[in-house]
Each structure stands twice: as structure tokens, then as C-alpha cells.
N, C-alpha and C positions, 0 to 999 in steps of 0.2 A: 421687344426691347426698344425703348424710345430714346433713352439718354444714357450715355456712357461718360463717366467723369474720370479724368486721369490727372493725378498730381505730379507736377514736374518741378525740378530744381536745377536743371542743366547738367546733372551728373550722368555718367554712363548708364547707371541702373535706371534712372528716370527716362532716359532715352529708349531703353529696351521696353519699359512699361508703356511709353507713348506709342512705340511701334505696335505692340500687342493690342493696345486699345484702338489704334487706328485701323488695324486689320479687322477687329471685331466690329467696329462701327461701319466699315465699308461693307462687310458681308451681311450685316443686319439692316443697313439703311438707317441706323440710329444717329442722332446728333452726338457729336463729340465735344464735350466741355473740357477744355484744357485749363487747369488751375495751377497758379503759382502762388506760393505763400511768400510774399515780399519780406525782405529783411533776413531771410534764412541764408546767412553767409558766415564764413568762418571768422574767428576773432582776428586772424592775421589780416584778412581782407578788410574787416571793420577798422582796424588800426590804420591801414594804408589809406582807406577812404577818408577817415577822420583827419588825417594829416594833409590831405590834398586840399587845394583851394576849391571853394564852391560850397553848395548846399548839400549836406549829407543826405537829407531826405529825398531830394530830387535825384541824387545819384542812385540811391537804393530803388527808387521807382523806375529809373531808366534801366537798371540791371534786370528788374522783374519784367519790364516790358520787352527787353531784348530776348529774355528766355522764352517768353510767350510767343513772340514773333517767330523765332526759330522753331518752336514746337508747332505752330500753325503751318509753317512751310513744310515741315517733316510729315505732318498728317496729310497735307494735300498730296504729297508724293505717293501716298498709299491709296489715293482715290476717295478720300472722305469728302462728301459733298457739303455737309453742314457742320461747321466748326465754330465754336464760341471760345473766346479767350477771356479769362477772368483772373484778376489779381486780388488777393485778400491779405490781410495782416493779422498776425497773432500766432498762438501756439499751433504748429503744423498739424498735429493729429486732431486737435479740437476743432480747428478751422476746416479741415477736410470733412470731418463728420458733420459739422454744422452746415457746410455748403451742400453736401450730399442730401441732407434733410430738406433744406430750403429749395433746392433745384429738383428734388424728387428723382434723384439718380437711380437707375436700375442696377448699376454696377459701378464700383470704384476700382480703378486700376492703379496700383502703386508699385514702385520698385522695392526690392527687398531692403536696400539701403540707399540713403541719399548722401549728401555732402558731409553731414555732421557725424562722422564715425565715432569720435571720442564722446560726444554728447549722447549718442545712441547707446554706447556702452554704459554710460552713467545713468541715463534717464529711461532707457528702454526704447526700442525702435519705434519710429512713427508707424511703419507698416504693421507692426505687432499691435499697437494701440488701435489703429484703424480697423484691423481685422477683428479685434475683440469687441468694439463698440459701435460699429457701423450699422446704419439702419437698412442696409441692403447687402447684396452679395459683394465680396471683395476678392479681386484677383491680385495676388502678389507675384510679381514677375521676377525670377532670379537673375 
């Protein structure tokens, strides 16, 4: 196993997925690619950000970067030696799958649920879509 990819959004489920991916990467010596899909925030957060002063796109990028930095620190605590942080934009499931193909991930690790609980009920969960369509193994962490 050379590359493990984990998708995080800052939620508790994503943090558990990150912990599992980091333990797997540490035990196999694999690179850990931590992916965040920028802009994946609740409508309430979006309204609050839109009403605040400043550039919304810069703020969304800052949120994504903060989530990635925290993820990198968390993975280092597990002893992972090679960590890459990456932010992408778009539909979460499609972007995770496309990134896994492009990066030649051996396994994708995702949490069972992320932040968007209502949208998951209406559109189907990201983890379910990834597990169904991924080009590699998928570990869904409860």
C-alpha cells in the first residue's frame, strides 16, 4: 500500500476517519493524502459568511485550509511520516472519486456522515456514493 487518501470536513465522523487512515498509513508506511472539499459548509454558515465583511471566496478557502492544517497536525500525532494536504472544489463524492483516480490512491477512507446531514438524507450520503463508485478500496468509518 503506497497511498491512503482520507476526505475530511472537520466533522467528528471525519476526524474518526482521519484517525483510522493515519493509523493505517503509520502501520504500512504509506503516504497519507488528506483531502478537503472546499465550500462544503451549511447554509446557515454560508448566510453568516455572506453577511460578513470581506471576500467570501477567500473566507471559504481559509476555512478549508484551517480544516486541512488541523487534519495534518492530527495525523502527525499518530506518527505518519509522509502527509500531503489537498483542497479541491466541487461535488464531494465526485471530487473524492476523481482525486482518488488522479492520485492513484490504494484506499479511500471516509466517515459515515459529514456535516451535511439534511442534504445527505435528500441526495444520498457521500460515503455511500464513494463506496459504490470508487476505483479502489473504500473504508467507511462509523
